[in-house]
C-alpha positions in Angstrom: -39.2 -22.6 -8.8 -39.2 -19.2 -9.4 -38.7 -18.5 -6.0 -35.9 -20.6 -5.8 -34.1 -19.3 -9.0 -34.6 -15.7 -7.6 -33.4 -16.5 -4.2 -29.9 -17.8 -5.6 -29.6 -14.6 -7.7 -30.3 -12.9 -4.7 -27.9 -14.8 -2.7 -25.0 -14.8 -5.8 -25.3 -11.1 -5.5 -25.3 -10.9 -2.1 -21.9 -12.7 -2.0 -20.4 -10.8 -4.7 -20.7 -7.5 -2.9 -19.7 -9.0 0.4 -16.3 -9.9 -1.3 -13.9 -7.2 -0.4 -12.2 -5.5 -3.5 -8.8 -6.0 -3.7 -6.3 -3.2 -4.3 -3.1 -2.8 -5.1 -1.0 -1.7 -2.4 1.5 1.2 -3.5 5.0 2.2 -2.2 5.0 5.9 -1.2 6.7 8.4 -3.9 10.1 7.9 -1.9 11.7 6.1 0.9 15.2 6.3 3.0 16.6 3.4 4.1 19.7 3.0 6.8 21.9 0.4 5.2 23.1 -0.6 8.9 26.5 -0.1 10.6 28.1 -3.5 9.7 27.4 -2.2 5.6 28.7 1.0 3.9 26.2 2.3 1.1 27.2 1.8 -2.3 26.0 3.0 -5.4 25.2 -0.6 -7.2 23.9 -2.4 -3.3 21.3 0.9 -3.0 20.2 0.5 -6.6 19.8 -3.0 -6.3 17.8 -2.7 -2.7 15.6 -0.2 -4.5 14.7 -2.1 -7.5 14.0 -5.2 -5.5 11.0 -2.9 -3.5 9.8 -1.6 -6.8 11.5 1.9 -7.2 13.4 2.3 -10.1 15.5 5.0 -8.7 18.2 4.8 -5.5 21.2 6.7 -4.6 23.5 6.6 -1.5 22.6 10.0 0.5 25.8 9.2 3.1 27.7 6.2 3.9 24.3 4.6 5.8 21.5 5.9 4.1 19.9 5.0 0.8 17.3 7.4 -0.6 14.8 5.4 -3.4 12.3 7.1 -5.7 10.0 6.9 -8.6 
């Protein structure tokens, strides 16, 4: 009986160490996002897009590029 308990414990430990540890992916500190030719960059659209991607700040660099940063 003791061998069975030790075997079960060893299998449990092996499964625990074999499972991958999930780490939260982090976005880079900043990103440049092309807005596309059909849509001009505006402050509100750029800021909304940046916030949706997890960046708290965003500003238009030119008519077609939104810059997001932390």
